[in-house]
C-alpha positions in Angstrom: 68.4 82.7 -134.1 71.1 83.8 -131.8 71.8 81.1 -129.3 75.0 82.2 -127.6 77.1 85.4 -127.6 80.6 85.6 -126.1 82.2 89.0 -125.6 85.6 90.1 -124.3 87.0 93.5 -123.6 84.0 95.6 -124.9 83.3 98.4 -122.5 82.3 96.9 -119.1 81.9 93.4 -120.6 85.4 92.1 -119.7 84.5 88.4 -120.4 80.9 87.3 -120.6 78.9 84.6 -122.3 75.1 85.0 -122.7 72.8 82.2 -123.8 69.7 83.4 -125.5 66.3 81.7 -126.0 63.4 82.6 -128.2 62.4 85.2 -125.6 65.0 86.5 -123.2 64.7 89.2 -120.5 67.8 91.1 -119.3 67.7 92.6 -115.8 70.3 94.3 -113.6 71.2 97.7 -112.2 71.9 100.8 -114.4 75.4 100.6 -115.9 75.6 96.9 -115.5 76.2 96.2 -119.2 72.7 95.5 -120.6 72.8 98.3 -123.1 76.4 97.4 -124.1 75.3 93.9 -124.8 72.5 95.1 -127.1 75.0 97.3 -128.8 77.0 94.2 -129.8 73.9 92.6 -131.2 73.2 95.7 -133.3 76.7 95.9 -134.5 76.5 92.3 -135.8 73.6 93.5 -137.9 75.6 96.4 -139.3 78.5 94.1 -140.2 76.1 91.8 -142.0 75.2 94.6 -144.5 76.7 94.1 -148.0 77.9 97.7 -148.2 79.2 97.9 -144.6 81.0 101.2 -143.8 83.0 101.7 -140.7 81.1 102.4 -137.5 84.0 102.7 -135.0 84.5 106.4 -135.4 84.4 109.5 -133.2 83.1 108.7 -129.7 82.7 105.1 -130.8 86.3 104.6 -131.8 87.8 101.3 -130.7 90.1 103.0 -128.2 87.1 104.4 -126.4 85.2 101.1 -126.5 87.9 98.7 -125.4 87.9 97.6 -121.7 89.3 100.5 -119.6 90.8 102.0 -122.7 93.5 99.4 -122.6 95.0 99.6 -126.1 96.9 96.4 -125.5 93.6 94.4 -125.5 91.5 93.2 -128.4 87.7 93.3 -128.5 86.4 89.8 -129.2 82.9 88.9 -130.3 81.6 85.4 -131.1 78.0 84.5 -131.9 76.6 81.0 -132.2 73.3 80.6 -133.9 71.0 78.4 -136.0 69.2 78.8 -139.3 66.6 76.1 -139.9 68.6 72.9 -139.3 72.0 74.6 -139.8 74.3 76.0 -137.2 76.8 78.8 -137.6 79.6 80.4 -135.5 81.0 83.8 -136.4 84.1 85.1 -134.7 85.6 88.6 -134.9 88.5 90.2 -133.1 89.1 93.9 -133.3 92.3 95.7 -132.3 92.6 99.3 -131.3 95.5 99.9 -133.9 93.1 98.7 -136.6 95.2 95.8 -137.8 93.2 93.4 -140.1 90.9 91.6 -137.7 91.2 87.8 -137.0 87.8 86.5 -138.2 86.1 83.3 -139.1 82.7 81.8 -140.1 81.7 78.2 -139.6 78.6 76.6 -141.2 77.6 73.2 -139.9 81.1 72.7 -138.4 82.9 73.6 -141.7 84.8 76.9 -142.0 83.6 79.0 -144.9 86.4 81.5 -144.4 89.0 82.4 -141.8 92.1 84.6 -141.3 95.5 83.4 -140.4 99.2 84.2 -140.7 100.5 83.6 -144.2 101.3 79.9 -144.6 104.9 78.7 -144.6 106.4 77.4 -147.9 105.6 73.8 -147.1 101.9 74.6 -146.5 101.3 76.4 -149.8 100.1 73.4 -151.7 97.1 73.2 -149.3 96.5 76.9 -149.3 97.0 78.7 -152.6 98.9 81.9 -151.7 101.9 83.6 -153.2 101.7 87.0 -151.7 103.6 88.9 -149.0 103.8 87.6 -145.4 101.2 88.7 -142.9 97.6 88.0 -142.2 95.7 86.3 -145.0 92.0 85.5 -145.7 91.5 81.9 -146.6 88.3 80.4 -148.1 86.9 76.9 -147.9 88.4 76.0 -151.3 92.0 76.8 -150.1 92.4 80.1 -151.8 93.9 83.0 -149.9 94.7 86.7 -150.4 96.2 89.3 -148.1 93.9 90.7 -145.4 93.4 94.4 -145.6 92.5 96.9 -142.8 88.9 98.1 -142.8 85.5 96.3 -142.8 85.2 92.8 -141.5 85.4 90.3 -144.4 81.9 88.9 -143.6 80.4 92.0 -145.2 82.4 91.4 -148.4 81.3 87.8 -148.7 77.7 88.7 -148.1 78.0 91.2 -151.0 78.5 88.3 -153.3 74.9 87.2 -152.7 75.7 83.5 -152.5 74.3 80.9 -150.1 74.7 80.3 -147.3 76.0 83.9 -146.8 72.6 85.4 -147.6 70.9 83.3 -144.9 73.6 84.2 -142.4 73.2 87.9 -143.2 69.5 87.6 -142.5 70.1 85.9 -139.2 72.7 88.4 -138.1 70.5 91.4 -139.0 69.1 93.0 -135.9 66.7 95.8 -135.5 67.1 99.1 -133.8 66.3 99.1 -130.1 62.6 99.8 -129.8 61.6 102.2 -127.1 58.0 102.9 -127.8 56.8 106.3 -126.4 53.0 106.3 -125.7 52.8 110.0 -126.5 54.2 109.5 -130.0 52.4 106.3 -131.0 49.2 108.1 -132.1 51.1 110.9 -134.0 49.8 111.5 -137.6 52.5 110.4 -140.1 52.9 110.3 -143.9 52.9 106.8 -145.5 55.9 106.0 -147.8 56.7 102.8 -149.7 59.0 100.5 -147.7 58.4 102.4 -144.5 59.3 100.5 -141.2 58.4 101.3 -137.7 60.7 103.9 -135.9 62.3 103.2 -132.6 59.7 105.4 -130.8 56.8 104.2 -132.9 56.1 107.8 -134.0 55.2 106.7 -137.5 52.8 103.9 -136.5 49.8 105.3 -138.4 51.9 105.5 -141.6 53.1 101.9 -141.3 49.6 100.6 -140.7 48.3 102.6 -143.7 50.9 101.0 -146.0 50.0 97.6 -144.6 46.3 98.1 -145.1 46.7 99.3 -148.7 49.1 96.7 -149.8 48.0 94.3 -152.6 47.5 91.5 -150.0 45.5 92.9 -147.1 45.7 89.6 -145.1 48.5 90.8 -142.8 46.5 93.9 -141.8 43.4 91.7 -141.2 45.3 89.3 -139.1 46.8 92.2 -137.1 43.4 93.7 -136.5 41.9 90.4 -135.5 44.7 89.7 -133.0 44.2 93.2 -131.5 40.5 92.7 -131.2 40.9 89.3 -129.6 43.2 90.8 -127.0 41.0 93.8 -126.2 37.3 92.7 -126.1 35.8 96.2 -126.5 38.0 97.1 -129.5 36.4 96.5 -132.9 39.0 97.8 -135.4 41.5 100.3 -136.6 40.7 103.4 -138.8 43.3 105.5 -140.6 41.6 108.6 -141.9 43.5 111.6 -143.4 44.9 114.0 -140.9 44.9 117.7 -141.1 48.6 117.7 -142.0 49.2 117.3 -145.8 49.4 113.6 -146.7 49.5 112.4 -143.2 47.3 109.6 -141.8 45.8 109.5 -138.3 45.3 106.5 -136.0 41.8 105.9 -134.6 40.1 103.0 -132.9 36.6 101.7 -133.1 35.2 100.7 -129.7 32.0 99.0 -128.6 30.7 97.0 -125.8 27.7 96.1 -123.6 25.4 96.5 -126.5 26.6 100.0 -127.2 26.7 101.5 -130.7 30.3 101.5 -132.0 32.2 104.7 -131.7 35.4 105.9 -133.2 38.0 107.6 -130.9 41.3 109.3 -131.8 44.4 107.3 -131.0 45.4 110.0 -128.5 42.4 109.0 -126.3 43.0 105.3 -126.5 44.5 103.3 -123.6 48.2 102.9 -123.4 47.7 99.1 -123.6 45.8 99.4 -126.9 48.5 101.6 -128.4 51.4 99.5 -127.3 49.8 96.3 -128.4 49.1 97.8 -131.8 52.8 98.7 -132.1 53.9 95.2 -131.1 51.5 93.6 -133.6 52.7 96.0 -136.3 56.3 94.7 -135.8 54.9 91.1 -135.9 53.1 91.5 -139.2 55.5 93.8 -141.2 58.9 93.0 -142.7 61.0 93.4 -139.6 64.1 91.3 -138.9 64.0 87.9 -137.1 65.5 89.5 -134.0 63.8 92.3 -132.1 65.3 94.4 -129.3 63.2 96.2 -126.7 64.4 98.6 -124.0 61.9 98.8 -121.1 58.7 98.0 -123.1 56.6 98.5 -120.0 57.2 102.3 -119.8 54.0 104.3 -119.4 51.8 101.3 -118.9 49.5 100.5 -116.0 50.8 97.5 -113.9 47.8 95.5 -114.9 48.9 95.6 -118.6 52.4 94.2 -117.9 51.2 90.6 -118.4 49.9 91.5 -121.8 53.4 92.8 -122.8 55.1 89.6 -121.7 52.5 87.3 -123.4 52.5 89.1 -126.7 56.3 89.2 -127.0 56.5 85.5 -126.0 53.9 84.6 -128.6 55.8 86.6 -131.2 59.0 84.7 -130.3 57.2 81.3 -130.8 55.7 82.3 -134.1 52.1 82.1 -132.6 51.6 85.8 -133.6 52.9 87.4 -136.7 54.1 86.5 -140.2 57.2 84.8 -138.9 58.9 83.7 -135.7 60.9 86.5 -134.1 63.4 86.2 -131.4 63.0 88.9 -128.8 65.5 90.3 -126.3 64.0 92.7 -123.6 65.6 94.8 -120.9 63.5 95.9 -117.9 63.9 97.5 -114.5 60.3 96.7 -113.5 59.9 93.8 -111.0 56.2 93.7 -111.7 56.9 92.7 -115.3 59.3 90.0 -114.1 56.4 88.4 -112.1 55.1 87.1 -115.5 58.4 85.7 -116.6 59.9 82.2 -116.2 63.3 81.9 -114.6 64.6 80.2 -117.8 63.9 83.4 -119.7 65.8 85.7 -117.4 69.5 86.7 -117.5 70.9 88.8 -114.6 73.6 91.4 -115.2 75.8 92.3 -112.3 78.9 94.5 -112.5 81.9 93.8 -110.4 84.2 96.8 -109.8 87.3 94.9 -110.8 86.2 92.0 -113.0 83.5 93.8 -114.9 80.1 92.4 -115.7 79.0 88.9 -115.1 75.8 87.5 -116.6 74.0 84.7 -114.7 70.9 82.8 -115.7 68.2 83.4 -113.1 67.5 79.6 -113.0 71.0 79.2 -111.5 70.1 81.3 -108.4 70.6 79.2 -105.3 67.3 77.6 -104.0 65.4 79.3 -106.8 62.7 76.6 -107.0 62.2 76.7 -103.2 62.1 80.5 -103.2 59.5 80.6 -106.0 57.1 78.6 -103.9 56.8 81.6 -101.6 57.5 84.6 -103.8 56.9 85.6 -107.4 60.0 86.1 -109.5 59.8 89.9 -109.5 59.2 90.0 -105.7 62.5 88.0 -105.2 64.4 90.5 -107.4 62.9 93.4 -105.5 63.4 92.0 -102.1 66.9 90.5 -102.5 68.5 92.2 -105.5 71.1 90.8 -107.8 73.9 90.6 -105.2 72.0 88.6 -102.6 70.4 86.3 -105.2 73.8 85.4 -106.5 76.1 86.2 -103.6 78.7 83.5 -104.3 78.9 84.2 -108.0 79.3 87.9 -107.7 81.8 88.1 -104.8 
């Protein structure tokens, strides 16, 4: 689980620290830094791959990403998290001129590796190194070797498949940003082994078919039960062959008020049923422990927004799904925020000179008093970020 992320000099994030819970909602105006923050989380996941290849190329070169294109600054990322009863801190510093990055990883307060300037002669008994001067990579046993430009060293240690690096890799892995499109969720799709849900959800039928036909059908049965419990007139999912070669379609079985069950195409199902099915598919398939959602309320009727918040909150607590999954959500919808707790909300505000600042909603002045008169989303709509945090954003 990610508990805290500190970022310096990345795009508009000049110097911000964001504390994350099991379920966190990010709000703020367009261009306030929310998407940039999610990009950092995704990049941690890419760095944690054993065969990491450079991602800072083309439009995403470091000289384009650094604060105000100031080549004299370094981009700094630090993530603090926990795995079971263990805590880790990963630090990475990236320079525009691509010098070997200062980097370190702590596990329960003990450094597993770090980079530093080559030790002086009188330090060499403690750190075994006989190479040229410059930056060196040091491991916990005191061995060191010259640092080289290129991929962060974390990916190289993860490649060795040794504990606790394997656990840390799993913790750092983050999914794509899910932006479910209601028009694409019922699209027929071809099942393939190892398939995972796409960002738009366009291959939902294929993922469900693979889950249904797996040797252990229990995950599919649990998904179907959770869906039926949430929507009283829904009785099940059907995945018949579609007209397209090898593709499967998504259909729902409906009944209610003593009516005979009928099957309808997914394209005729409610947006709430489709979106809930997509969320539950993430919960019961082999997705990472951290899920990112951009405006999950898009296309939904306002009465279904509470359902969105409740299902994601239950997923983050491990009450729904095959494992606990931390969720980070961005929204521009004040109605969705009405169903959130202040402790779950982080507010992004961008200052023209100082860049983005991120403030927990619970730190808004007089928030407890204000919530006695207004719902949280109403406050956001009526006052906006600047008035809610006038002193902090001046």
